[in-house]
N, CA, C and O of each residue as an XYZ file, in Angstrom:
304
protein
N     110.170    180.864    111.281
C     111.442    179.660    110.909
C     112.194    180.061    109.775
O     112.502    179.247    108.905
N     112.620    181.661    109.707
C     113.817    182.328    109.026
C     114.762    182.613    110.196
O     115.734    183.271    109.824
N     114.765    182.374    111.240
C     115.392    183.180    112.074
C     116.836    182.596    112.051
O     116.862    181.398    111.770
N     118.087    183.202    112.293
C     119.067    182.452    112.657
C     119.335    181.988    113.387
O     119.219    182.562    114.469
N     120.015    180.304    113.351
C     119.928    179.449    114.055
C     118.762    178.045    114.004
O     118.774    176.898    114.450
N     118.146    178.582    113.489
C     117.004    177.499    113.026
C     117.432    176.833    112.292
O     117.948    177.389    111.323
N     117.456    175.382    112.336
C     118.552    173.808    111.312
C     117.630    173.184    110.474
O     117.833    172.327    109.614
N     116.167    173.934    110.971
C     115.160    173.100    109.773
C     114.440    174.301    108.489
O     113.404    174.221    107.828
N     115.773    175.608    108.550
C     114.935    176.866    107.724
C     115.009    176.174    106.646
O     113.980    176.159    105.970
N     116.461    175.224    106.022
C     116.581    175.169    104.810
C     116.282    173.713    104.925
O     117.201    173.326    104.203
N     115.705    172.662    105.282
C     115.292    171.170    105.238
C     114.916    170.915    103.925
O     115.221    169.821    103.449
N     114.303    171.733    103.244
C     113.540    171.041    102.491
C     114.283    171.193    100.866
O     114.324    170.239    100.089
N     114.826    172.530    100.549
C     115.632    172.458     99.465
C     116.693    172.037     99.669
O     117.505    172.308     98.784
N     117.294    171.090    101.023
C     118.498    170.354    100.940
C     117.910    169.054    100.556
O     118.549    168.434     99.705
N     116.713    168.453    101.052
C     116.497    167.628    101.125
C     116.405    167.043     99.199
O     116.671    165.974     98.650
N     115.928    168.307     98.721
C     115.477    168.062     97.364
C     116.895    167.916     96.412
O     116.921    167.276     95.361
N     118.117    168.670     97.022
C     119.016    168.498     96.279
C     120.052    167.277     96.338
O     120.881    166.961     95.484
N     119.722    166.535     97.862
C     120.965    165.665     97.662
C     120.278    164.650     96.744
O     121.297    164.013     96.478
N     119.462    164.119     96.165
C     118.868    163.465     95.670
C     119.848    163.988     93.772
O     120.337    162.920     93.404
N     120.031    164.566     93.208
C     120.462    164.913     92.304
C     121.744    165.185     92.092
O     122.229    165.268     90.963
N     122.578    165.392     93.493
C     124.175    165.737     93.707
C     124.382    163.609     93.905
O     125.324    162.934     93.490
N     123.346    163.203     94.530
C     123.868    162.177     95.054
C     123.368    160.887     93.402
O     124.087    159.889     93.347
N     122.555    160.970     92.574
C     122.216    160.260     91.261
C     123.266    160.681     90.267
O     124.053    159.870     89.780
N     123.264    161.964     89.976
C     123.965    162.444     88.685
C     125.023    162.670     88.758
O     125.861    161.978     88.181
N     125.523    164.362     89.951
C     126.747    165.297     89.621
C     127.551    164.217     90.345
O     128.469    164.102     89.533
N     127.766    163.552     91.092
C     128.514    162.432     91.785
C     129.169    161.767     91.226
O     130.351    161.541     91.487
N     128.332    161.175     90.062
C     128.844    160.270     89.084
C     129.478    160.972     87.738
O     130.089    160.253     86.947
N     129.359    162.116     87.530
C     130.365    162.917     86.048
C     131.472    164.071     86.475
O     131.372    164.880     87.398
N     132.248    163.956     85.801
C     133.393    165.485     85.875
C     132.661    166.334     84.317
O     132.548    166.306     83.091
N     132.432    166.820     85.202
C     132.300    168.453     84.054
C     133.575    169.148     83.437
O     134.450    169.783     84.026
N     133.457    168.879     82.178
C     134.475    170.113     81.494
C     134.354    171.799     81.738
O     135.284    172.602     81.823
N     132.834    172.066     81.825
C     132.466    173.732     82.052
C     131.452    173.676     83.064
O     130.830    172.679     83.430
N     131.304    175.490     83.697
C     130.160    175.061     84.547
C     128.914    175.140     83.736
O     127.828    175.068     84.311
N     128.978    175.266     82.589
C     127.615    175.349     81.667
C     127.276    173.997     81.259
O     126.065    173.882     81.076
N     127.873    173.044     81.076
C     127.585    171.674     81.076
C     127.464    171.239     82.189
O     127.007    170.096     82.214
N     127.736    171.780     83.353
C     126.899    170.656     84.540
C     125.610    171.521     84.804
O     124.765    170.886     85.435
N     125.205    172.939     84.448
C     124.278    173.456     84.750
C     123.204    172.543     83.889
O     122.199    171.996     84.342
N     123.646    172.525     82.632
C     123.277    172.163     81.801
C     122.233    170.358     82.082
O     121.067    169.980     81.969
N     123.347    169.859     82.415
C     122.778    168.355     82.814
C     122.516    168.343     83.920
O     122.127    167.213     84.217
N     122.505    169.455     85.320
C     121.513    169.443     86.503
C     120.348    169.505     85.564
O     120.030    168.334     85.359
N     119.563    170.304     84.899
C     118.819    171.021     84.568
C     117.933    170.076     83.813
O     116.712    170.165     83.945
N     118.533    169.084     82.949
C     118.073    168.239     82.113
C     117.218    166.725     83.100
O     116.192    166.065     82.935
N     118.346    166.739     84.110
C     118.261    165.655     84.638
C     116.722    165.901     85.731
O     115.810    165.108     85.962
N     116.918    167.179     86.173
C     115.440    167.487     86.771
C     114.048    167.654     86.323
O     113.066    167.153     86.871
N     114.053    168.494     85.152
C     113.619    168.649     83.864
C     113.082    167.256     83.200
O     111.882    166.998     83.116
N     113.945    166.535     82.816
C     113.388    165.091     82.404
C     113.517    164.061     82.646
O     113.173    163.246     81.790
N     114.067    163.583     83.913
C     113.482    162.373     84.553
C     113.048    163.016     86.178
O     111.880    162.698     86.399
N     113.260    163.298     86.593
C     113.378    163.517     88.307
C     112.028    163.981     88.717
O     111.343    163.640     89.681
N     111.726    165.120     87.455
C     110.092    165.796     87.444
C     109.417    164.984     87.278
O     108.659    164.561     88.151
N     109.495    164.508     86.063
C     107.608    163.974     85.498
C     108.020    161.852     85.656
O     107.201    161.009     85.289
N     108.930    161.621     86.052
C     108.306    159.922     86.754
C     108.444    159.820     88.180
O     107.681    159.058     88.776
N     109.588    160.691     89.021
C     109.133    160.571     90.781
C     107.768    160.521     91.091
O     106.995    161.331     90.579
N     107.297    159.461     92.054
C     105.988    159.551     92.570
C     106.254    160.932     93.635
O     107.130    161.300     94.418
N     105.265    161.300     93.264
C     104.736    162.232     94.750
C     103.411    162.284     95.801
O     102.209    162.305     95.538
N     104.115    162.296     97.086
C     103.114    161.629     98.315
C     101.612    162.749     98.120
O     100.565    162.421     98.678
N     101.708    164.342     97.092
C     100.738    164.824     97.361
C      99.863    164.613     95.642
O      99.195    165.507     95.122
N     100.035    163.607     95.195
C      99.867    163.110     94.229
C      99.576    161.421     94.347
O      99.946    160.556     93.554
N      98.922    161.282     95.394
C      98.365    159.924     95.723
C      99.838    158.926     95.744
O      99.774    157.975     96.523
N     100.737    159.029     95.197
C     101.738    158.286     95.140
C     102.011    158.169     93.747
O     102.685    157.223     93.337
N     101.480    159.179     92.851
C     101.577    158.730     91.190
C     102.540    159.347     91.283
O     102.912    159.896     92.320
N     103.395    159.377     89.693
C     103.853    160.651     88.600
C     103.337    161.369     88.714
O     102.120    161.231     88.832
N     103.996    162.731     88.753
C     103.570    163.576     87.931
C     102.603    163.637     86.251
O     101.882    164.605     86.008
N     102.717    162.772     85.509
C     102.333    162.164     84.582
C     101.556    161.234     84.630
O     100.698    161.205     83.747
N     101.561    160.324     85.490
C     100.191    159.434     85.233
C      99.271    160.411     86.059
O      98.122    160.579     85.650
N      99.734    161.125     87.294
C      98.788    161.786     87.887
C      97.565    162.677     86.359
O      96.368    162.613     86.078
N      98.600    163.296     85.868
C      98.201    164.027     84.679
C      96.967    163.344     83.578
O      96.024    163.868     82.984
N      97.358    162.287     83.625
C      97.096    161.069     82.462
C      95.433    160.707     83.120
O      94.326    160.895     82.615
N      95.784    160.201     84.260
C      94.228    159.730     85.335
C      93.605    160.816     85.271
O      92.411    160.616     85.052
N      93.957    162.219     85.391
C      92.864    163.108     85.642
C      92.361    163.478     83.989
O      91.344    164.149     83.814
N      92.841    163.179     83.303
C      92.133    163.678     81.649
C      91.240    162.870     81.428
O      90.163    163.124     80.887
N      91.798    161.308     82.027
C      90.384    160.206     81.937
C      89.184    161.065     82.296
O      88.426    161.563     81.464
N      89.080    161.193     83.630
C      88.314    161.544     84.290
C      87.486    162.400     83.833
O      86.299    162.138     83.639
N      88.072    163.629     83.587
C      87.450    164.739     82.385
C      86.902    164.579     81.175
O      85.985    165.208     80.648
N      87.865    163.232     80.581
C      86.858    162.681     79.297
C      85.568    162.017     79.466
O      84.503    162.135     78.859
N      86.009    161.146     80.640
C      84.329    160.302     80.669
C      83.452    161.164     81.298
O      82.326    160.683     81.180
N      83.406    162.693     82.198
C      82.299    163.104     82.463
C      81.355    163.800     81.356
O      80.234    164.205     81.667
């Protein structure tokens, strides 16, 4: 998959980065590069990662998945 000319080589990272570009970066005008980096980091760590549902977690967000897992551990 890593050979030159393979159009699917970076499909996953491109798919991931299209969301912050569409939902966050294109709506902002940043004064500095550091401000842009900080805003994108906050978007990913504070909004995207904890709230977006993931197919590997049966459609639950990571926060919901962890809460259910903790409840199962406590009840057993």
